N, C-alpha and C positions, 0 to 999 in steps of 0.2 A: 421056652424050652432051650436049655443050654446045650448046644450041639456038641460041645466038648465032653460034658459030663452026662448028658442025657437026662438031666433033672430039671424040674420046673423051678423057675426063680421069679420072684416078684419084680415088677418093673422098677420099683424104688431102688433096688440094688444096682440097677444099671445107670442110675443118675449120677453123673460126675459132680463132684463137689465144686462149687463156684467160689473163688476167692476174690475178695474185694481188692481191686488193683491199686487202690489209693486215689485220692482226689485228683491228682495230676494225670493218672493213667485211665481214669474213667471216661470212656467215649460212648455216649448213648447212641451214636450213629451206627456203631458196630457191636453194641452190647447185646449179648444173647445169654440168657440164664436158662439152662436146661431144666425142664420139668418132666413130670411123668408123661404128660400128653405129648410133648415134643420128642422125648426119647422113643416112645412107642411109635409115633408117626415116622420118625427117621428110620426106625428098623423096617417098617413096612415099605417105605420108599426105597431103601437100600436093597431089599429083597427083589423088588421088581426092576430097579435100575440096573443092577448087575446082570440081569437076564436080558437087558435091552428092551424091556417093556416100557411103554409110556405110562406116566403116573399123573393123576389129576386129583387135586385137593379141592374139596368143596366145603363151604362154610359161610356163615354170616359175616357181616362187616366187623372187623376187629377181632377175629378169631385167630390171628397170627398165621394165616395160610402163607402169605408172601414171605414173612420172616422165617418161618419153618423151612420152606423150600430153599430159600436163599442160603440159610445157614447150613443146610445139608450139602448143597452143591459147593459152597465155599470150603467146608471141611473135607468133602470127598475129593475135590480137585487140588487140595493143598497138602495132602499127605504124601508119603514117600512113594507109594505105588502109583499115585496119580502123576507124579513127576516122571516116573519111568514110562508110564503109558501115554504121557503128553495129553492129559485131560484138561479141557477148558469148558467154561460155561458162559452164557450170555443171557440177557433178559430183554424181553420185548413186551411192552404193554399195549393191550388192545383198548380201543375206545370205539364209540359209535361211528367215528369218522375214519377208522382204519379200513382201507380198501384192500383188495387182493394185490394191487400194484404196490402199495406201501409195504405190505408184509413180504412180498417177494423181493422188493428192493432191499429190505432189512436182512432177509435171509442171504441173498446173493452177496451182500457186503461182507459176510463172514466166510464166504467160500472162495476157492480158487480152483483153477483147472488142474486136474491130476493127469488124465490121459484121455485123448479122444473126446467123447461126450461125458466123461466121468468127472464130477466135481466133488470136492471135499473141503473140510475146514482148512484154513490157512496153516502153513507150516506143519502139514501132515498130522494135525492134532485130531483128537476125538472131541467133538463139540456137543454139549447139551444145551439146548435152547429152552429157556423157561418163559412160557407165555402166560402172562398174568391177565386177569379179567378176560378170559377167553370168550365169555358169552356177551361181551359188549358190542361187537359189530352189529349193525342194523340188519333186520330181516327185510328183504325186498318184497315187492308186491306179490310174488309167487310163493312166498313162505320159505325162501332159501336164504342162507347166509354165505354169500360167495367167498368171503374171506376165510371162513372156516372150512369151506370146501377145498380151498387150496391147501390148508393145513392137513385135511384128510388125505389129499392127494400125495402130499409129501410123506406121510406116515404109511399109507397103503401101497403106494407105487414107488416109493423111494426116489422121487424126482418130480420135475415139473417142466412145462414148456417154456422156451425162451421168449421173452417179450420183444426182442430186437430182431431175431431171425425166425421167420414164420415156419412152424413145423419142426423146429429143432428141439429134441428132447434132451434135457439135462438130468443125467443120473447122479444122485447124491448118495455118498457113502459116509460112514463115520459120523452120523448125525442122529441124535436122540432128542425127542421132544417130551417135555413135562409141562404141566399147566396148573392153573388155579382159577377158580371162579366162585361167584356167589351162588347161593341157592336160587334156582329159577322161581319166578312168581313175584307178585307185588310190583309189577312193572319191569322186572328183569327178564331178559331173554334166556332161553335154553340153547344148547348147542345141538347141531344135527345128530340124530341117533347113529347115523353111519360113521360119524366121527367119535361119538361117545364110546362105541363098542371097542375102539382100539385102546382105550385108557383103562387103567386100574384105578378106580375112583375111591377115595377115602374121605369120609366126613370129618370135619374139624369142629368139635363142639366148643362152646364158650368155656374158658377155664373156670375151674371151681375156686372157691374162696381160699382153699388150701394152696392151690397153684398160684393164685395171685399173691398170697402171703409169701410163698416161696420165691416169687420173682422180685417183688418190690420190698418185701420185708428184709431180705438179705442185703439189699442196697442200703436201706436206712440203717441197718445194723452195722454194716461196714463203715458207713460214713460217721455215724454218731457213736464212736468208740468210747469206752469209759475213760481212757487216758486223755481224751480231748475235751470232754464236756462234763458238766455237773450231773449228778444223778437225776434231778428233776427233768433236765433236758432229755436224758436218755429214756426216761420213763415215757415222756410224751412222744419221742421218736418211735418207740415201739408200737404206739397206737396210731401212727400216721397212716399205715396201710389199711387197717380195719376202718378207720374214719373215711379214707378215700374211697374204699370199696362200698361202704355204706352210702356215702353221698352219691356215688356213681349209680348204684342201683336205684336209689330214690329218684334221681333225675330221669333215669331210663323208664321208670314205671309211670311217671307223671307227665313228662314232657315228650309226648309222642309226635312223630312226624305227621304232618297234614299237608294238603296242597299249598297252604300259605307258610308252612314251616317244614318244607321238604328237606331242609338241611339239619334237622334235629336228629342227628345220629351221634350217639355217645358210645365209644368202643374203647378197646385197650390202648389205642393210640393216645387217647386223652389222658389215661392214667400215666402213660409213659411221659407225656409232655408235662404233667404236673410234677412228677418226680424229677424230671430234668430241670425244671425251673427251681425246685428246692435245692438241687445240687449246685446251682450257680452261686449261691450265697457263700462267701468266705467263712472260715471257721470263727474268726474274731467278731463277726457281726452278730451271731446268735449268742447273745449274752445270757439269756434265760429262756425258760419255757414259753413265756408269753410271746417273745419275738418269734419263736419257732411256730407257734400256733397261728400268729398273724401272717407269717410267711406261707404256711400251708393254706390258709384261707385266701390269701392274695393269689397264689398260683392256681388254686382251684377256680377262683373267680375268673381269672384270665382265660382259662380253658373252657369252662362250662358256661359261665354267665355272659361272656362277651359275645357269644354267638346267638344269644336269645334276641328275638326281634319284637317282643312286646314288654310293656312295663309290668303287666301282671305276672309274666313268667319270671322276670327279674326279682320281683317282690317274693314270689314263691321260692325262688332259688335262695335268696337271702334268708328266708325263714328256715329252709332246709339246712343250710350251712350252720346256722346257730343251733338248730335242733341237734345236729350231729355233734357239735362241740359240747353242747350241754349234756348229751347222753354219755359221751366218753370221758369228758374232763370236768364236768360239773357246772353248776350255775355260776359260780364265781368266775371261772375262766371265760364262760360265755359272755358275761357282762363286761369283763375287761377287754375282750376282743370284739365288742359290739361295733365299735367304729372301725371303718375300713382303713387299713394301713397300706401304704403304697411303697413299692420297692423300685428303685431306678438305678441306672449305671453312671449317670453323668453329673453327680454332685461334687466331685472332686475338681479342684482347680489345677491347671497345668503349672509346671515349675518355670518361673520367669526370671530372667537375668535382671537384677535390680538396676544395673548400670545401663545396659543397652535396651532393655525392655523386650528382648527377643525370647521366644519360647525355647527353653532348654530341653524340657521333656514334656511330652503330651500328658494330658490328664489321665489318671488311672481310672479305668472303667471298673468300678467296684459296685457290685449289686448290693444295695443297702437301703434301709428305710429312709424315706425322704422327710418325715416329720409332718410337713403340711404342704398343701397345694401351692401356697404362696411362695415357698422356698423354691419349688420346682419351676414355678412361673418366672421367677427372677432369673434362674439359670437359663431357661429357654429364651427369655428376652435377650440376654447377653449373647447367646449363640446366634440369635436371629440378627442382631446388630453386626456381629462379625461376618455373618454370611452376606448381608447386604453390602458391607464394606468391601468384601473381596469379590463379590459378583456385581458388576456394574450394569449388566444387561437385564437380568431377571431378578428383580428385588421381590422379596416376600414380605408382605405387610399383613400380618395376621392379628386378629383380636383374640388374645389368649384367655378366653373364659375357661371355667373349670373343665368343661367337657373336652375342649380342644387340648388342654394340658394332659388330660387322662389318655386321650387318643395317642398323643406323642409318646407318652410313657409306654403304652401297649406296643406301639410299632417298634420302638427302640428295644423293647424286651425281646421281640422276635428276631431282630437283627443280631442280638447277642447269642442266639442259639445257632449252633452249626446246622446247616441245612434248614434254617428257619425261613419259612415263607409265610406271607400273610395275605389274607383275602379280606379286603375292605369293601363293605357293602353299605351303600347309602345313596340317597337321591342326589341329583345334581346340585352342586354348590355346597355340599357338606364340608368340603375342605380336604377330601381324601388325598389329592395330588399335592397340594401345598404342604399339608402336614407330613406327608411322606418325604418330600424334599428336605424339609427342616429336620426331621428325625434322622434322615440319612447323613446330613451334614453334622449333626450332633455326634453321631456314632462313627464318623470318619469314613462313610461309604461314598462311593462315586455313583451318582444317580444317572441312569440311562433310560430314555424313553424314545420310542420310535416316533418318527415324524411321517405319518401316513399321508399319502397323496393319491391322486387318481391313478397314477402309474405304479403305486406300491403294491407289490405282488408277493407271492410266497418266496420267490428267490431272494428278494430284498430282505424279507424277514429272516430267512436262513443266514444271509450274510451278516445281518446285525447280531443274530444269535451266535454265530461262529466267532465274531469279533469279541463279544462279551465273554465267551468261553475262554478265549486266549488270555484276556485280561485277568479273569478270575483264576485261571490256572497258574498264572505267574504270582499269585498271592494277593492281588488287589481285590478288596471287598467291593462288590457292586450291588446296587439296588436296581433291579430291572423292573421298571414300572410299566404296566400295561393296563389300559382301560378297555371296557367292552366296546366302546365306539371305535377304537383303533383296530379291532379284530375284523378286518373286512372280509376275511374268508374263514370258514369253519376249520379249514385245515391248519390254521395257525394254532388252534387249541389242541390239535392232535399232537403237535410237537411240544407244546407246553406241558401237556399231560405226560408225555414221555420223560421230560426233564424232571417234573415233580415226583414221578413214581420211580424212575430208574436212574436219573442223574445224567443221562446221555440220550442223544438222538441218533439212531442208526443211520449211517451214511452221511452224517453231517460233514465229516472230514474225509478228504481223499487219502489214498495210501501214502502219497508223498508228504502231506500235511501231518499224518499220524507219525511218520518216521521223524520228521522235524521236531514235533512236540515231544516225542519220547527222548530224543537227544537233549532237549532243553530241560526235561524233568530229571535226567539222570543225576546231575549234581545236587539238585534239591532233595531227591529221594535218598541219596547217600547221607546227606546231612540230617534230615529229619527222621529217617527210618534206618538207623545204623544197624540194629540187630536183625531186622526182618528183611533187609534189602536184598532183592534178587534182580540181577541185571538181565531181565528178559523184557521183551516188548509188552507182553500181557501185564506184567507187574507195573511197568512204567505207565502204561495207558490207564490201568486201574488207579494208580496213584494220581494221575492227572484228573481223571473223572471225579475222584473223591475230593480233590482240592476245589474243583469247580463246584461240586455239590455243596461244599462247606462255605464257599465265599460268594457264590452267586445267589442272591436273595431275590426271589420274585415277589412283587407287590401287585396283586391283581385287584383292580378297582372296578366294581360292578355296581349297577343300579338295580334295586329290587323292582323297579317299574318295568312292566312288560314281561316277556317270556324268555329274554336272552339269558338271564342268570339261571332260571329254572332249567332251561334246555341244556345249557352247558354243564350244569351240575349233574344232570341225568346222563348225558352222553359221555362226559369225561370225568370219571370218578376221582382221578388224581387231583382235581381242583379242590374238592372238599377234603379228601384224605391227606393231601400233601401240604395243606395250608392251615394256619390258625386263623379262625374267623373273628373279625371285629366288626360288629354291626353299629352303624351310625344312626342314632336316634334324632328326631327333630330337635332343633335347638330349644333349650329351656328358656323360660321368660327372662332370666337374668342374662343369658347369652344374647338374646334378641336386643335387650336394652344396651348391653355393652357394644354390640356391633353397630347399632344405630348411633350411639354416642361417638364411637370411633369414626364412623363415616362422616358424621356431621361436625366433627371437631374442626374448629377454624372456619366453619361455614358462616357466612354473614347473615345470621337470622336476626332480623330487627324486631325484637319482641322483648317483653319482660322476662326476667329470669325464670319465673314460675311457668310462663307459657312456653318458653324455649325448652325447658326440661320436660314439659308435658308432651312435646312433639314426639320424642323417642318412645315414651310410654304408649302414646297413641298408636304408633307404628307397630310396636310389639303386640299390642292388644288386637289390632286389626289382623295381623298375621295369625295369631292364635285363634281368632274368631273364624278366619278362613279355613283353618285346619279342622275346627269343630264342624263347620258347615259342610266341608267336603266329606267328613265321616258320616254325617246325617244323610247327605246326598247318596253316598254309597249304600247305606242301609235301606234307603227307600227305593232307589232305582238300580242298585247293583252296578253302578258305573263309577270308576275312580276318577277323581279330580285331585291333582297333587299340588299342594302348596309347599314348595321346596325351599331350602335356604337360598338357592340361587334366585328364586322368584322374590324372596324377601330382599336380597341385595339389590335386585333390579328395581324393586318397589322404592327402596330408600334412594337409590341413585336417580330414579325417575322423578321422585319428589324434589330432590335437590336441583336437578336440571330444570324442571318446570318452575320451581321457586326462583331460581337464579334468572331465568328468562323473564318471568313476570316482574321480578324485582328490578331488573334492568329496564324493562319497558316502563314500569311505573316511575322509576327514577328519572328516566328520560322525559316522561310527561311532566313530572314534578319540576324538573329543571326547566322545561319549556314554560310551564306556568310561572315558576319563580322568575325566570328571565322576563316574561311578559309583564309581571307585576312590577319588577324593577324598572322596566322601560316605562310603564305607566306612571310610576312614582317620579321617575326622572322627567317624564313629559310634563307632569303636573308642576314640578319645580321650574321647568323651562317656561311653562305658560305663565306662572306667576312672575318670573323674572322678565319675560317678554312683555307682560302687561304693564309692569312698572316702567320698563324701558319705553314702551309704547306711549304711556302717558307723558313721559318726559319729552319724547320725540314729537308727540302731538302738539305740545306747547310750542316747541321750537318750530314745528311745521306752521302753526298759526302765525308766529312771528315772521317766518320765512314767506308766508303768503302775503302778509302786509308789505313786507319789503319788496316782494315780487310785484305787487300792484304799483308801488311807488316807482320801481324800476321800469315797469311797463309804460308808466306815464312819461318818465324821463326818456325811455327808449323811443317813445312816439315822437317826443320833441326832437330827440337826437336824430331820428330818422329823417325828419324834414330837413334838418341842417345837413345831414349826410347826403341827402338827395341834391341839395344845392351844391355842396362841396363836390359831389360826384360830377355834376355838370361842369363845374370849374375845372376839376381834374381832367375831364375828358377834353375840354378845350385846350388845357395846358398840354395834354398828351398829344393832341394833334400838332400843336406848335412844336413840341419836342420831337415829334416824328419828322417834321419838316427840317428842324435843326439837325437832327441826326442824319438825315439824308444829305444836308449840306455838308456836315462834318465828314461824312463818308466820302463825298465828292472831293472836299478839301484834302482829306487824307490821301486820297488817290493822287490828287494833283501834287501834293507835297512829296509823296513817294516818287512821282514821275520827275519832279524837279530835282529831288535828291539824287535820283538816278543819273541826272545830267551831270551833277558834280562828281559823281563817283569815278568817271574816267580820269578827271583831272587829279583826284586824290591818288588814284592808282599810278598815274604818271609821276606824281611827286614822290610817291613811295619808291617807285622803281629808280627814279633819278637819285634819291638819297642812297639807295642800295648800291648804285654804281660808283658812288664816291668812296674811296678807300682812305684809310688813315695816312697812307703815303702821299695821296693828293693833298691832304691837309698839311702835312709836313712841308710839302713843296711850297705851298702858299706862305706858310709861316716863315720859311727860309728866305723868301724874297724880301730884299730891303725896301723895295718899292713895288708893290703889286700893281697890276694893270688897273686902270680906272674903272673898267667894267666890273672887275672883281670887287673893288671897294664899294661901288654902287650897289652890287648884289648883296654884299654883307650889310650895307646900310639898310636895305630892305628887310634883311633877316632881323637886324636889331630892332627895326620899327615893329615887326610882328611880335618879337619877343619882349617889346616894350623896354629895351635897354636905352641907356643915355645916348644922346646924339650931340654932335657939335652944333653950335648955333648955325642957323641957315646962312649960307653964303654962296656966292657964285664964283666960277672960275672959267677961264677960256681954255679949251682944249682943242688944238688944231683949228682955231678960229671959230669954234662953236661954244656957246655958253653952256656950262655944266654946273650942277648943284655940288657944293663943296661936300667932301666925304667926311666921315667920322671914324676913319681908320685908326687914328691914334686914341680916340676916346673909347670906343667899344670894339671895333672890328678886329684889331690885332689880338686883344685879350680873348675875344670870342673864339677866334681860330685856334688859339693856344690851348683851349680847354680839350681835355682828353675825351670827355663825353659829349662833345659838340654834336656829332651826328646822332647819338642816342637822344640827346635833348630835343633835336628837331623831330625825330621820329615820335617821341612821346607827345610833343606838342601837337603833331598832326593827328594823333589818335585820341588825345584826351583834352587838349586845351584849345582846339581850333574854334570851338563855339564861343570862346571868350573874345574873339576878334570883334571890335566894334567899328562903328562908322567913322570915328575919328582916326583910327589907325589906318583905315582904308584911304581916307582923304590925304593922310601923310604919305601914304605909299603910292598914291596915284601919280605924282610927278615923275617918280622913278620909272613907273611902268610906261609912261607915255614917251619916255626917251627912246630915240631911234636905236641907240646902241644896246638898250636893255632887252637883248634877245638871247635866245639859247644858242643861235649860231655864232653870234659875236662873242659870247662868253666861252664857247667851246674852242673858238679860234685863239682866245687869249689864255685859257687855263685848262683846257681839256675837260675832264670829268667834273670839275667844279661847276660847270655849266648846269649841273643838276640842281644847284641851289637856286638858280634863276627859275627853273621849272617849278621848284617847290614854292617860291614866293608867289609866282603867278597863280599856282593852284590854290594857295590859301586865300588869295584875293578872290578868285573865282568862287570858291566854296562859300565865302562870306556873302558874296552878292546873291548867290542862290539861296543860302540859308535864311537871309533876312526876308526873302519872299515866302519861304516855306514855313517859317516859325509862326506868323500870324494864322496861317491855315491850321497848323497843328494845335495852337492854343484854342482856336475856335472849336 
């Protein structure tokens, strides 16, 4: 009913025409195409909302409840009247882990104190809070939902009690609540009736085929315009929506959820994701209709088939796809697209400087057909080498069999989508984390993974999440990888559920942090959103959240073993609805062979080539046998035994380790045996050599024995002679001992006698020392020296054996005297300069040459009465020392002639 004209109008007349914004302006994250159902629902919501009534939308999964409410609130709070009234809205997602405390904290984060105990939205705004999945909080043992009781209290009493100050009531104004929930039943909760009575509830049915054609058909119609594509392509593009809806309904009817396939939900989100994938391909790639059909099949397979967890379902899906193509496009097109075509983003090479080898421009990420798996494998191998070169700590060594290559292509496809998140489901060791790291590197994403420890708690998780929010908000693309083993607390999933569903976590940032982030976003928002930029905190914060939502890609890695995955999917619906599922199947036989070959490459397997090649085949066969036996075991006893890729890797590594240990042990034993044999052989050679040498030495020994016998006889004879000689020697020894004693006595006597001559020698030396050269000059100057001096000099000449005058006598004072030899030798002797030295040398060196004849010649002089020292001193003073010297020499000779025989003896 038109209130202005009062006439009835059809709802179709109220639908605004949607205009295709162009390839560059098409944003699926904010895309909303009005339909009859959405216009009608918006009208009903608006009628209640303007009156301040709470509105609740009910409907099955994929009926666009959330999008319808979000688009209404966005439109309502962005028009002119809303700006004047300062209208705002926010979203809060409930899950089974949402507690009253979490809801109250999220609500209080949006409020500020107005006056007294009165609180209201910040900046005097009027706030509408949209609560999605209201029926998700768990029901306690008494049948209550405490979280929804707090919601009821807020609606019914316009306030709640403070959690910090006991008994303090907080009155809340300018707040209106709206919500959405699934139909209760089928394991889904209902909300309390006391809460339900406050809502105006409206059911959201599944859209009709006409509505679906109106939504997706206009997108394909705008994209495949006649001025850009050939008529055959446009004709096929017009059939893409009916084909997609037909395939969707076929899968919905045949692949129903079961306890083992609880994630088999196919809704409008899947249709949107298929359409979004088709829109990623550039205009120039779609050269003909076959490429377009292959692209449609590829995108449908990525959304529908990748989440299937049995081979039978995948085979059924492939048959359904070909049947749809055959029905709409004919048998020929079905045959031409029978083989699967794959589209990837990373086939292009970066632009490299030919001189320096540096990368000038990164590779263009163009979504295009890859041609074959081998081409993609080569590209991934090159990227893996670059990654391992740049990352020295954590190297990735993957065996890129076909299944692994396909998983990387699927993960990179999700990374290319704004707000693209992926849920990887596979048993341990399937390669989920390694493939994610490699895919993130290929697509230029920074990989982040929490490092849980015993002290890792919710606060640490929120700190990590806050850090990644800031990185993604500044434009850096991040892959946030989380495994089910790292989620130590169920509350972690509550915040992940909020991020996947709404893009933000209430209360994650403080007011100061929000202000700082808004200031940082202001310049970016002015640059990227020139036309729609509004310098308000709400706009800047929404701009930041949208950037985070687009750049922060969550990669959830779950194992189907156990109840963790099933429980999380039931309690946190955002995990399934906000992610594209990729199910990891057991490795095929070829993959098992390639993995075994890669792990054993370079392994020292000492066997024939045929046997060595058969070891890998045997390992693959044993693993497949184990899987088959585990399935039979489950069918018989209903108990699961899992043979995972991780166990296969452990099996191969265990075999290599045991083989290496055994090989080393056998090698050691073989070396010992070989060494023993070598020693035995060497010993044998030594024995032969020693035997030969022994024979030679034995002959010599016999000869030596005979010689010894002969020598013994000789020795016996010699011994007798030796005994006789010994007796003789002993007798001689006795005689010699007696002689030695005599010699010793004679030596002692000689020493005693020589000692007697020593005083005379000393006296002669002293007398010579007393004579000076002047004394000798005095004698020399005498024309006629005294007779005593001449006689003393004659005695010196006799000792020196100098010439003497013939013997004569003369009378001196009436006494007869021997004639002197002054003129013959005495005068010349005194005239010698070295006279005294000559006497000294004679006394020390030549005194033993004095003989008996010399002494006989000297004796007459010595017997003379005047030949004394006193008489000589009276006549010539110190020359009297020559008299002492002559007498000393005579005395020495007399003693020496007695001692010499004793010394000789």
